[in-house]
The first five atom37 places (N, CA, C, CB, O) and aatype in JSON, in Angstrom:
{
  "aatype": [3, 2, 4, 10, 1, 1, 15, 10, 5, 8, 17, 9, 15, 12, 14, 6, 0, 10, 0, 7, 18, 15, 13, 0, 0, 0, 15, 0, 12, 13, 0, 10, 10, 7, 6, 7, 6, 2, 0, 10, 1, 17, 10, 8, 11, 10, 9, 15, 14, 7, 7, 11, 10, 15, 5, 16, 16, 10, 18, 1, 6, 0, 7, 10, 4, 10, 6, 16, 14, 10, 19, 0, 12, 5, 15, 9, 8, 6, 12, 10, 9, 10, 19, 5, 3],
  "atom_mask": [
    [1, 1, 1, 1, 1],
    [1, 1, 1, 1, 1],
    [1, 1, 1, 1, 1],
    [1, 1, 1, 1, 1],
    [1, 1, 1, 1, 1],
    [1, 1, 1, 1, 1],
    [1, 1, 1, 1, 1],
    [1, 1, 1, 1, 1],
    [1, 1, 1, 1, 1],
    [1, 1, 1, 1, 1],
    [1, 1, 1, 1, 1],
    [1, 1, 1, 1, 1],
    [1, 1, 1, 1, 1],
    [1, 1, 1, 1, 1],
    [1, 1, 1, 1, 1],
    [1, 1, 1, 1, 1],
    [1, 1, 1, 1, 1],
    [1, 1, 1, 1, 1],
    [1, 1, 1, 1, 1],
    [1, 1, 1, 0, 1],
    [1, 1, 1, 1, 1],
    [1, 1, 1, 1, 1],
    [1, 1, 1, 1, 1],
    [1, 1, 1, 1, 1],
    [1, 1, 1, 1, 1],
    [1, 1, 1, 1, 1],
    [1, 1, 1, 1, 1],
    [1, 1, 1, 1, 1],
    [1, 1, 1, 1, 1],
    [1, 1, 1, 1, 1],
    [1, 1, 1, 1, 1],
    [1, 1, 1, 1, 1],
    [1, 1, 1, 1, 1],
    [1, 1, 1, 0, 1],
    [1, 1, 1, 1, 1],
    [1, 1, 1, 0, 1],
    [1, 1, 1, 1, 1],
    [1, 1, 1, 1, 1],
    [1, 1, 1, 1, 1],
    [1, 1, 1, 1, 1],
    [1, 1, 1, 1, 1],
    [1, 1, 1, 1, 1],
    [1, 1, 1, 1, 1],
    [1, 1, 1, 1, 1],
    [1, 1, 1, 1, 1],
    [1, 1, 1, 1, 1],
    [1, 1, 1, 1, 1],
    [1, 1, 1, 1, 1],
    [1, 1, 1, 1, 1],
    [1, 1, 1, 0, 1],
    [1, 1, 1, 0, 1],
    [1, 1, 1, 1, 1],
    [1, 1, 1, 1, 1],
    [1, 1, 1, 1, 1],
    [1, 1, 1, 1, 1],
    [1, 1, 1, 1, 1],
    [1, 1, 1, 1, 1],
    [1, 1, 1, 1, 1],
    [1, 1, 1, 1, 1],
    [1, 1, 1, 1, 1],
    [1, 1, 1, 1, 1],
    [1, 1, 1, 1, 1],
    [1, 1, 1, 0, 1],
    [1, 1, 1, 1, 1],
    [1, 1, 1, 1, 1],
    [1, 1, 1, 1, 1],
    [1, 1, 1, 1, 1],
    [1, 1, 1, 1, 1],
    [1, 1, 1, 1, 1],
    [1, 1, 1, 1, 1],
    [1, 1, 1, 1, 1],
    [1, 1, 1, 1, 1],
    [1, 1, 1, 1, 1],
    [1, 1, 1, 1, 1],
    [1, 1, 1, 1, 1],
    [1, 1, 1, 1, 1],
    [1, 1, 1, 1, 1],
    [1, 1, 1, 1, 1],
    [1, 1, 1, 1, 1],
    [1, 1, 1, 1, 1],
    [1, 1, 1, 1, 1],
    [1, 1, 1, 1, 1],
    [1, 1, 1, 1, 1],
    [1, 1, 1, 1, 1],
    [1, 1, 1, 1, 1]
  ],
  "atom_positions": [
    [[87.49, 26.94, 74.24], [87.43, 28.38, 74.39], [88.79, 28.95, 74.77], [86.38, 28.76, 75.43], [89.27, 29.88, 74.11]],
    [[89.42, 28.41, 75.81], [90.75, 28.9, 76.21], [91.8, 28.62, 75.16], [91.16, 28.27, 77.52], [92.71, 29.43, 74.95]],
    [[91.69, 27.47, 74.51], [92.64, 27.13, 73.45], [92.51, 28.1, 72.28], [92.42, 25.67, 72.96], [93.51, 28.57, 71.73]],
    [[91.27, 28.41, 71.9], [91.05, 29.37, 70.81], [91.59, 30.75, 71.2], [89.55, 29.47, 70.47], [92.25, 31.4, 70.4]],
    [[91.31, 31.18, 72.41], [91.81, 32.49, 72.87], [93.34, 32.53, 72.85], [91.3, 32.79, 74.3], [93.93, 33.51, 72.38]],
    [[93.96, 31.5, 73.35], [95.43, 31.45, 73.39], [96.02, 31.45, 71.98], [95.91, 30.19, 74.16], [96.98, 32.16, 71.71]],
    [[95.43, 30.66, 71.09], [95.92, 30.6, 69.71], [95.71, 31.94, 69.0], [95.2, 29.48, 68.94], [96.59, 32.42, 68.28]],
    [[94.55, 32.55, 69.21], [94.24, 33.83, 68.59], [95.18, 34.92, 69.09], [92.78, 34.22, 68.86], [95.7, 35.7, 68.29]],
    [[95.42, 34.98, 70.39], [96.33, 35.98, 70.95], [97.76, 35.79, 70.41], [96.33, 35.9, 72.48], [98.45, 36.77, 70.12]],
    [[98.19, 34.55, 70.28], [99.52, 34.28, 69.73], [99.59, 34.75, 68.28], [99.87, 32.78, 69.83], [100.55, 35.39, 67.87]],
    [[98.58, 34.41, 67.51], [98.53, 34.74, 66.09], [98.56, 36.25, 65.87], [97.29, 34.13, 65.45], [99.34, 36.73, 65.05]],
    [[97.72, 37.0, 66.59], [97.66, 38.45, 66.36], [98.82, 39.19, 67.01], [96.36, 38.99, 66.88], [98.96, 40.4, 66.82]],
    [[99.64, 38.49, 67.78], [100.8, 39.14, 68.39], [101.93, 39.34, 67.38], [101.3, 38.32, 69.57], [102.96, 39.92, 67.71]],
    [[101.74, 38.86, 66.17], [102.76, 38.99, 65.11], [102.2, 39.83, 63.97], [103.22, 37.59, 64.59], [101.93, 39.29, 62.9]],
    [[102.02, 41.15, 64.17], [101.35, 41.98, 63.17], [102.05, 42.0, 61.81], [101.23, 43.37, 63.68], [101.4, 42.21, 60.78]],
    [[103.34, 41.8, 61.79], [104.06, 41.8, 60.52], [103.68, 40.63, 59.63], [105.56, 41.78, 60.76], [103.9, 40.67, 58.42]],
    [[103.11, 39.6, 60.21], [102.72, 38.41, 59.44], [101.25, 38.44, 59.02], [102.98, 37.16, 60.26], [100.79, 37.53, 58.33]],
    [[100.5, 39.47, 59.43], [99.07, 39.51, 59.15], [98.79, 40.09, 57.77], [98.34, 40.33, 60.21], [99.44, 41.05, 57.34]],
    [[97.83, 39.51, 57.09], [97.36, 40.0, 55.79], [95.9, 40.41, 55.96], [97.51, 38.91, 54.65], [95.35, 40.29, 57.05]],
    [[95.29, 40.9, 54.91], [93.9, 41.34, 54.99], [92.97, 40.27, 55.51], [0.0, 0.0, 0.0], [92.1, 40.55, 56.34]],
    [[93.14, 39.05, 55.03], [92.3, 37.95, 55.48], [92.45, 37.75, 56.99], [92.65, 36.66, 54.73], [91.49, 37.35, 57.66]],
    [[93.63, 38.02, 57.52], [93.88, 37.86, 58.95], [92.97, 38.77, 59.78], [95.35, 38.16, 59.27], [92.47, 38.36, 60.82]],
    [[92.76, 39.99, 59.31], [91.91, 40.94, 60.04], [90.46, 40.47, 60.05], [92.01, 42.35, 59.42], [89.78, 40.53, 61.07]],
    [[89.99, 40.0, 58.9], [88.61, 39.49, 58.81], [88.45, 38.23, 59.66], [88.23, 39.2, 57.34], [87.44, 38.07, 60.34]],
    [[89.42, 37.33, 59.61], [89.33, 36.09, 60.38], [89.42, 36.38, 61.88], [90.45, 35.12, 59.96], [88.69, 35.76, 62.66]],
    [[90.28, 37.29, 62.3], [90.37, 37.65, 63.72], [89.04, 38.22, 64.19], [91.52, 38.66, 63.97], [88.59, 37.92, 65.3]],
    [[88.41, 39.03, 63.37], [87.11, 39.59, 63.72], [86.08, 38.48, 63.91], [86.63, 40.58, 62.65], [85.33, 38.49, 64.88]],
    [[86.06, 37.54, 62.99], [85.11, 36.42, 63.1], [85.37, 35.59, 64.34], [85.19, 35.54, 61.85], [84.43, 35.16, 65.0]],
    [[86.64, 35.35, 64.66], [86.96, 34.54, 65.84], [86.57, 35.25, 67.12], [88.46, 34.21, 65.87], [86.04, 34.63, 68.04]],
    [[86.82, 36.56, 67.19], [86.4, 37.3, 68.38], [84.88, 37.31, 68.5], [86.94, 38.75, 68.33], [84.35, 37.25, 69.61]],
    [[84.17, 37.38, 67.38], [82.7, 37.31, 67.43], [82.26, 35.95, 67.99], [82.09, 37.54, 66.02], [81.35, 35.88, 68.81]],
    [[82.9, 34.88, 67.54], [82.57, 33.55, 68.05], [82.82, 33.43, 69.56], [83.38, 32.49, 67.31], [82.14, 32.68, 70.25]],
    [[83.8, 34.18, 70.05], [84.1, 34.18, 71.48], [83.18, 35.12, 72.26], [85.56, 34.58, 71.69], [83.26, 35.19, 73.49]],
    [[82.31, 35.84, 71.54], [81.39, 36.76, 72.2], [82.02, 38.1, 72.55], [0.0, 0.0, 0.0], [81.48, 38.85, 73.36]],
    [[83.16, 38.4, 71.94], [83.87, 39.66, 72.2], [83.59, 40.65, 71.08], [85.4, 39.41, 72.35], [84.41, 40.84, 70.18]],
    [[82.43, 41.27, 71.15], [81.99, 42.17, 70.09], [82.89, 43.37, 69.86], [0.0, 0.0, 0.0], [83.12, 43.75, 68.71]],
    [[83.41, 43.96, 70.93], [84.29, 45.13, 70.77], [85.57, 44.77, 70.03], [84.63, 45.73, 72.15], [86.02, 45.52, 69.16]],
    [[86.16, 43.63, 70.37], [87.36, 43.19, 69.66], [87.04, 42.83, 68.22], [88.0, 41.99, 70.37], [87.83, 43.13, 67.32]],
    [[85.91, 42.2, 67.99], [85.52, 41.85, 66.62], [85.38, 43.11, 65.78], [84.19, 41.06, 66.62], [85.86, 43.16, 64.65]],
    [[84.73, 44.11, 66.32], [84.55, 45.37, 65.61], [85.88, 46.08, 65.38], [83.6, 46.29, 66.37], [86.11, 46.65, 64.31]],
    [[86.76, 46.04, 66.37], [88.08, 46.68, 66.24], [88.86, 46.1, 65.08], [88.88, 46.53, 67.54], [89.51, 46.83, 64.32]],
    [[88.81, 44.76, 64.93], [89.55, 44.12, 63.84], [88.91, 44.42, 62.48], [89.63, 42.61, 64.05], [89.63, 44.53, 61.49]],
    [[87.61, 44.55, 62.42], [86.97, 44.96, 61.17], [87.38, 46.39, 60.81], [85.43, 44.86, 61.29], [87.63, 46.68, 59.64]],
    [[87.43, 47.27, 61.8], [87.86, 48.64, 61.54], [89.28, 48.68, 60.98], [87.78, 49.48, 62.82], [89.58, 49.48, 60.09]],
    [[90.15, 47.82, 61.49], [91.52, 47.76, 60.96], [91.52, 47.37, 59.49], [92.38, 46.78, 61.77], [92.34, 47.84, 58.72]],
    [[90.61, 46.51, 59.12], [90.52, 46.04, 57.74], [89.99, 47.12, 56.8], [89.63, 44.82, 57.66], [90.5, 47.29, 55.7]],
    [[88.97, 47.86, 57.23], [88.27, 48.77, 56.31], [88.62, 50.24, 56.52], [86.79, 48.6, 56.46], [88.13, 51.08, 55.77]],
    [[89.44, 50.57, 57.5], [89.79, 51.97, 57.75], [90.63, 52.52, 56.6], [90.54, 52.11, 59.08], [91.25, 51.76, 55.86]],
    [[90.66, 53.86, 56.46], [91.55, 54.44, 55.44], [92.98, 53.94, 55.66], [91.51, 56.01, 55.48], [93.5, 53.99, 56.78]],
    [[93.59, 53.49, 54.61], [94.92, 52.89, 54.72], [94.88, 51.43, 55.09], [0.0, 0.0, 0.0], [95.93, 50.79, 55.22]],
    [[93.67, 50.88, 55.26], [93.51, 49.46, 55.59], [93.74, 48.59, 54.37], [0.0, 0.0, 0.0], [94.33, 49.02, 53.38]],
    [[93.29, 47.37, 54.45], [93.57, 46.39, 53.4], [92.54, 46.36, 52.27], [93.68, 45.04, 54.01], [92.82, 45.81, 51.2]],
    [[91.35, 46.93, 52.5], [90.33, 46.92, 51.45], [90.21, 48.29, 50.81], [88.97, 46.49, 52.03], [90.38, 49.32, 51.47]],
    [[89.93, 48.31, 49.5], [89.7, 49.57, 48.82], [88.27, 50.02, 49.07], [89.98, 49.44, 47.3], [87.49, 49.29, 49.69]],
    [[87.92, 51.19, 48.6], [86.55, 51.7, 48.77], [85.52, 50.82, 48.05], [86.45, 53.12, 48.26], [84.34, 50.83, 48.4]],
    [[85.97, 50.08, 47.05], [85.07, 49.18, 46.34], [85.05, 47.78, 46.95], [85.47, 49.09, 44.88], [84.46, 46.86, 46.37]],
    [[85.68, 47.62, 48.09], [85.8, 46.38, 48.86], [86.73, 45.35, 48.23], [84.45, 45.77, 49.06], [86.75, 44.2, 48.66]],
    [[87.49, 45.73, 47.22], [88.46, 44.79, 46.67], [89.68, 44.74, 47.57], [88.87, 45.19, 45.22], [90.1, 45.74, 48.16]],
    [[90.22, 43.57, 47.67], [91.39, 43.31, 48.51], [92.61, 43.95, 47.85], [91.61, 41.78, 48.72], [92.91, 43.64, 46.7]],
    [[93.3, 44.82, 48.56], [94.41, 45.58, 47.99], [95.71, 44.81, 47.85], [94.65, 46.78, 48.81], [96.54, 45.18, 47.03]],
    [[95.92, 43.78, 48.61], [97.23, 43.15, 48.63], [97.49, 42.22, 47.45], [97.39, 42.38, 49.88], [98.65, 41.95, 47.13]],
    [[96.45, 41.73, 46.8], [96.68, 40.68, 45.8], [95.81, 40.83, 44.55], [96.43, 39.33, 46.42], [95.34, 39.82, 44.02]],
    [[95.58, 42.01, 44.07], [94.74, 42.17, 42.89], [93.3, 41.83, 43.22], [0.0, 0.0, 0.0], [92.84, 42.08, 44.34]],
    [[92.58, 41.26, 42.27], [91.18, 40.91, 42.49], [91.09, 39.69, 43.39], [90.47, 40.66, 41.16], [91.58, 38.61, 43.05]],
    [[90.47, 39.85, 44.51], [90.35, 38.79, 45.49], [89.04, 38.99, 46.24], [91.58, 38.77, 46.48], [88.84, 40.04, 46.85]],
    [[88.16, 38.01, 46.21], [86.84, 38.18, 46.8], [86.69, 37.61, 48.2], [85.84, 37.56, 45.92], [85.8, 38.03, 48.94]],
    [[87.52, 36.65, 48.59], [87.25, 35.98, 49.85], [87.41, 36.87, 51.08], [88.15, 34.8, 49.98], [86.69, 36.68, 52.06]],
    [[88.33, 37.83, 51.07], [88.5, 38.68, 52.25], [87.26, 39.53, 52.52], [89.71, 39.58, 52.07], [86.8, 39.56, 53.66]],
    [[86.69, 40.23, 51.52], [85.46, 40.97, 51.8], [84.31, 40.06, 52.22], [85.05, 41.78, 50.58], [83.47, 40.45, 53.04]],
    [[84.25, 38.86, 51.67], [83.17, 37.94, 52.04], [83.33, 37.46, 53.48], [83.15, 36.73, 51.08], [82.33, 37.33, 54.2]],
    [[84.55, 37.2, 53.92], [84.78, 36.8, 55.31], [84.45, 37.97, 56.23], [86.24, 36.33, 55.53], [83.91, 37.77, 57.32]],
    [[84.77, 39.19, 55.82], [84.43, 40.36, 56.63], [82.91, 40.47, 56.79], [85.0, 41.65, 55.99], [82.43, 40.78, 57.88]],
    [[82.16, 40.24, 55.73], [80.7, 40.28, 55.83], [80.19, 39.16, 56.73], [80.06, 40.17, 54.43], [79.25, 39.37, 57.5]],
    [[80.8, 38.0, 56.65], [80.4, 36.9, 57.53], [80.67, 37.25, 58.99], [81.15, 35.6, 57.15], [79.9, 36.89, 59.88]],
    [[81.77, 37.95, 59.23], [82.08, 38.38, 60.58], [81.0, 39.31, 61.12], [83.45, 39.07, 60.62], [80.64, 39.22, 62.29]],
    [[80.5, 40.2, 60.28], [79.41, 41.1, 60.69], [78.17, 40.28, 61.04], [79.08, 42.13, 59.58], [77.51, 40.56, 62.04]],
    [[77.87, 39.28, 60.23], [76.72, 38.41, 60.53], [76.92, 37.71, 61.88], [76.53, 37.36, 59.42], [75.99, 37.63, 62.68]],
    [[78.12, 37.21, 62.12], [78.39, 36.51, 63.38], [78.26, 37.46, 64.57], [79.79, 35.88, 63.35], [77.77, 37.07, 65.63]],
    [[78.71, 38.7, 64.4], [78.57, 39.66, 65.49], [77.1, 39.92, 65.78], [79.29, 40.98, 65.14], [76.71, 40.01, 66.95]],
    [[76.29, 40.04, 64.75], [74.87, 40.3, 64.95], [74.15, 39.12, 65.61], [74.21, 40.63, 63.62], [73.22, 39.32, 66.39]],
    [[74.58, 37.93, 65.3], [73.92, 36.73, 65.82], [74.48, 36.29, 67.17], [74.04, 35.6, 64.83], [73.71, 35.93, 68.06]],
    [[75.8, 36.32, 67.32], [76.45, 35.71, 68.47], [76.74, 36.64, 69.63], [77.7, 35.1, 68.04], [76.73, 36.22, 70.79]],
    [[77.01, 37.89, 69.33], [77.4, 38.82, 70.4], [76.15, 39.5, 70.93], [78.43, 39.88, 69.88], [75.44, 40.18, 70.18]],
    [[75.89, 39.33, 72.2], [74.64, 39.83, 72.78], [74.9, 40.9, 73.83], [73.85, 38.7, 73.39], [74.23, 40.91, 74.86]],
    [[75.84, 41.79, 73.59], [76.11, 42.89, 74.53], [75.29, 44.1, 74.17], [77.61, 43.27, 74.54], [75.37, 45.13, 74.83]]
  ]
}
């Protein structure tokens, strides 16, 4: 738990290196840690206007790419199952 938190905090401390998948993965990791507010915040960064996903949920950074929207949906599932706040 502490190792995951430390690694996650280090990783997200470098915003210039983050891609769309990074936002979805950070959301999933925060959900696994039981931090629902942080998980939701990272999903909002991904899907907000000007974020990494288009309105059709296609990944904007690399043409047609399905894994980022799928990881984002998995993160929502994890929040519903794991976060009990």
